[in-house]
N, C-alpha and C positions, 0 to 999 in steps of 0.2 A: 436676456433671452438666450436660451441654449439653441444649438443647431437642431433644426427640425428633423423629424424622422425621414421625411421626404427628401430633404437635402442630403442627409447622411447616406441614404440608399442611393441617391443619384451619383454622389461623388465616390461611393465605395467601389463602383464599377471602374472608375478611373484608377483608384488605388490598387485594386486587385490586378489590373493589367500592367502595373508599373513596376513589377518585381525585376530587379536588375539581374542580368545574366553575366557571369564572369567566365567566359571561355569554355562553357559547357558544350557538349556535343549532342547531336540529335538523339543518339542512342540513350544518353543519360536522361534526356527530356521525355523519352518514350513517346515521341511523335513520329508519324510515318515519314520516311525519307522521301521527299518529293522535290520537284524542281519546276519553277516557273520558267519554262523554256522560252527563249527569245524568238520573236517573229522576225520577219524581214525588215520591219521598221527599226530605226535606231531607238534604243531604249536607254532612258536616263532613270536611274534609281536614286531617289532622294531619301535619306535616312534622317528621321526626326520631324515631328509634326508640330513644332512650335512656330513662333512668328516667322522665323527665317525659312524653315522647311515648307510651310504652307505657301508663303509668298513665292518661293522658288518654284514649287511645282506648278502653281497657276501661271506664272510668267513664262515658264518654259513652254507651256502649251500655246501661249500667245506668240512667242518668238519662233518656235519650231513646231507648227501644228501637225506636221507629218510624223513627229516622234511619239513614241509611247512613253508615258511618264508614270512611274510607280512610286507612291509615297509609302514608306515603311515607318509605322508608328506603333509603339507598344500600348498606348492608351486607347480606350474606346471612345472617349469624348475629350474635347479640348476644353481646358479651363484656363482662363487668362490670368497671368500674374499682374500685368498692368491693370490698374483700377481695383485690384483685390483689397487694398488697404481700406477701401470704403465698405467692403463686405465684412471685414474683420470687426468693424464697429457698428454693424447692422444698419448701414445706410442704403445699401442696394441689395437686391435679391441675387441668389446664386445663378439664376437663369441669365442675368446680364453678362456673366462671365463665361457661361458654358455654351459651347457650340458643337456642331455635328460634323465629324470628319467625312461621313458618307455624303452629306449635303455638299461639302466643298468639292469632293471628287466628282460627284454627279454634275454639279453646276459648271465645272471647269474641265470636264472630259479627261480626267486622269484616273488612275487606279489607286484606291486606298487599300494597303496590305497590312492588316493588323498582326504585328509580330515584333519580337525583339531581335535586333541584329547582334551577332556575337563573333563573327569571324569572316574571313575573306580569302578567296583563292585568286590572287592577283593574276597568275599566269592564265587561268581559264576564265577570268572575269566573272566570278561567281560570288555573290554575297550570301553568307550563311545566316539563316534566321531560325527562330524557334518554330516557325510554321513551314519551313522548307527553304531550299536554295533558290536564289533568283539570279539568272544570267543578266549581265548588263553590258552596255557599251561605254556608258559614262556613269560615274558614281559621284553623288554630291552629298556630303555629310553636314548635317546641321544639328548636332547632338546637344548643344548648350553646355551647361556647367555641371560640375560636381562640387561638393564642399571639401575643404582641406583643413582638417582639425590639427594638423601636425605642428602648427605654430603654438598651440596651447598644450598639447599632450601627446605622448606616444603610448598611453594606456588605452587599449582597445575597449575595455569595459567602461571607462569614463566617456570615451567617444560615443559609444552606443547609448549611454544614458543621456548625453547631450542631444544626440539625434532624436531619441524617442521621447524624452521628457521635456526638453526645452528646444524644440526645433526652430530653425531660422525662418522658415516659411518664405523662402525666395525660390522655391521650386513648387509648382502648383500641385495640389492634391491633398493628401492626408495631413501634411504639415500645417496647412491653412486651417483645417478643421480643428486641430489641436490648439493652435494659437487663438483662434476665434473663441473657442470655449473658455480658454484661460481668461481672456479679456472680459467677456460678457458675464463670467461668474466670479470675477475678482472681488474680494470683500474689503480689501484695503491693505495699505503698507507700501513697500517699495517694489516696483516692477521694472526690471532691468532689460534694456535693449542694448545691442552693441553694433558698432560700425567697423568693418574690417579695413585694413590698409590694402593697397594694390588696386587693381581695376575690378571692382566687384560689380555684381548685377544691379543695374539701375542706381546710379550715384545718389539721386535725391531721395530714393524710396525710404531708407531708414529714418531720415529726418521727417518726412511726411508721415510715416507710421507713428513716430513718437508724438507728433502733434495731434494726429487723429485719436490716439489712445488717451492723451492728456485731455483733449476736448471731451471725450466720452466720460472719463472719470469726473471731470468738472461738471458736466451737464447732469450726471446722475447723482452728484453730491457725495461721491465716494471719497473717503479720506485716504487718498493714495498719491503717490508721486512716481512719475516716470523718470528713471535715471538713464540717460543716454551716454554710454561709454564709447567714445570715439577714439580709435587708434590714431587717427590723423590729427594734425596740429590745429585744424579748424574744419568747419563744415566744408565739404568738398565742392559744392556747387550751389548756386543761388543762396549764398551765405547771408547776404543782407536781408532778404525776405524771411528766411528761416530764423535768423537771430532775432529780428524785431518781433516776429510772431511769438517765438518762445518767451521773450522777455515781457511783452505787453499783454499777451493773452493767457500765458500759463506760468506766471511767476511762482505760484505756490504748488504747481502740479508737475512741472518739468524741470529737471536739472540737467544741463548739458555739460559734459566733462570731456574736454579735448586731451590729446596726448595720453590716453588711457590704454596703454598697452598691457594686456592681461598676462600676468605671470602665473596665476594659480586660480582654479575654480574648485571650491569645495561644495559639492551638491548636498552633502549630508548636513553641514553646518550652515549652508546657504550663504556663503561668503565668496566674494570675488576680490582677488588681490591684484592690484595694478602696480606699476613701477613706483607710484607716488602715494597710493592710498589704498584703503580697504573699504568695501561696500557690502552691506548685508542686503538680502532681498527676500521677498515673500513669493515672488514668481519671476519668471524671466523668459526671454527668447534670445538665444545666443547665435549671432550671425558670424560664422568664421570666415577666413579667407576663402576665395573660390579658386578653382582650377578648371582646366578643360575637362570635358566629360571623359570618363575613364575608357570608353570605347576607342578613343583615339590612341590611347596608350596600348590597348589590347591589339589594335590593328597595326601598330608600329608607326603611327602618323603624328606623334606628339613630341614636344621638347619643352624644356624650361625656357621661359622668356623673361624679359625685364619686368613684365607686368605680373605674371602668375606662373604657377607650375603647370606643366603638361598641356600647354595650349597647342593648337595645330601648327605643325611644321610646314608652312606653306609660303609660296612667293606672295608677298603682301599686295602685289599689283595685279596678279593674275588669279589668285586664290587656289592655284593648283598645288597639291602636295609635292614637296620637293623630292625629286627622284622618281616620281610616278607620273604617268601620262593619263589624262582624262579622269583624274580623281580630284575633287574640289572640296573645300570646307568653307562654310559661311556661318554667320551668326555669332553667338556669344563665345564659341570655342576658338574664335580667331585670335591671333597673337597681337594684332594691332591694338592701340590704346583707345579705340572707339568706345563710346558708351555701350554697355551691355544692356540695351533697352529695346522695346518693341519696335518703335518707329525706325531706329537705326537698322535693326535686323531686316525689317520689311524692305526698306529702300536699297540696302546693300544686296539683298537676295535678288532683286530685280536686275541689278547690274551683273551679278554672277550668272543669272539665267541668260542674259544676253551674251556673255562670254562663252557659255557652253553652246548656245544656239549658233554662234558664229562658227564654231568647230563643226557642228552637225551640218551646217549649210555650206561648209568649205569657203567661208568668207574671211577676209583679213581680220586680224585682231583689232580690238578697239582700245582706246586709252582708258586708264583707270579713272573711275568717277567716284567722287566722295559720297558716302552715305549721308543721310540727313537725320539729325537728332531733333525731334520735337518732343518736349516734355512739359506737361502741366501738372504741378504738384499742389494739392490742397493743403492749406495750413489750418483750416478750421472747417467744421461741418455744421455748426450751429451759430450763425448761418454758414453756408458753404462759400469759402473764399480761397483763391488760388494764386499762384505765381507761375511764371512761364519762361522757357528758354528755347531758342531755335539756333542750331549751329551745324556747320559742315566742318570738314577736316582738310588739312593740307600736310604734305610731307616736308619736314624740316631736313634738308639735305645735310646740313652741318651736324645736327644732333642725331641724324639717322633714325628719326621716329616721326610718327604722325601726331599732330597737335590740333586743338580746336582752332578753327578759322572763322573770323567774323561772327562770333556769337552775339545773338540779340537776346537780351533778357528783359523781362517785365516783372519786377519784384514788388509791385504795388498790390498789396492784398487788402487794403482798407477800402471800405465803402463799396459803391456799386461797381467800381472797376475790378476789385477783387472778386466780387460775385460773378461778374461777366467772365473773368478768367476761369472760375470754377465751372460755370455752365459750359464753357468751350471744351472742357475735359470730356464731357459726355458726347459732345458732337464729334470730337476727335476719335473717341473709342468706337462709336457707331460707324464712322467712316472707315476705320481700320478693319473692324470685323467684316463689314460689307466687302472690303477690298480682298480679304482673304477667303471668305466663304461663299460669296455670291458670284 
């Protein structure tokens, strides 16, 4: 089943609004130079309308109701990356993933400002956007990730082909349309997916996606094999559940290859060369390393970290940009090793909102609180069966890094138990959407 015309039109608005801006000026954009002038109320400008930005904007209004909150987001509609693997194999409708920024702003009494942020005047406290300048007292950045293809190639032409012809689909929008059509129209042969090293977005998602697609091919009777090339030496999370599902459910349809560091990709010959082997493919989706969103680098708030390139240069306990006052970063652009996932970003953003509100209200600082990672991954869709993890984080003083603390996993996917796990994924998603939008 191909993407419906209605769905394509719906999501095209999202894509059209998502054009990246790289340090351009208002004059170049040919938009009127205007300014959202500050009122007497303290104003917090939140940049980025993903899971972190939405949660941050809503919670700020709860913690500091006297403040004016402005959410700057370049898209016209929110499309969720969590749960999107099910849409890729035609198990849920696009409407389940798509939500209304105007509704969120209206329900929670803040302002949605549709624009792309591209610059900052720190001295005057002005954020520069494609639709005009915005004065602020506090600035909270939640821009998410960008892809980093430099580990594979320095050839820009090859990078553009990888982005356009074989997208990773871990940033919502057009990439998901392309990948969905690839899967639903696949005629047979080898379909390659990749898993990057480092702290990439949603650790279990590539393994869940491989299972979903293998399940789809198996159910449809397509003579195809999913080849999952993992740069890591093993499945990075919920390994027992994923390994057993791959072996017992998809023996003929899914090949898992660890330690598969890619050395060359030849898109014309459709060959991937790793350190130890060579793989041919009929179609693919290449998930590269990730990095902090490039706007952090443009604004001078980024640095290389032990996890990824150009993540936010912040105090990990206060979320404030180092050397700057009243500028914060939360969500997947953070430098800490927390899971880059929806539930993590949602809970973390609420803590960051409390930190900012304490400043607004002239109250003492509060201690760092761990975000919470809750993740339910489906391993099959016919029937739907899933596995589960819940974890918080703690700071390892000796290693000088954050680590998983007291993780609880439920990796039983067989029988009614696995079906109940899968059903709870929908309950979780509905609760999270309500938390951000209602």
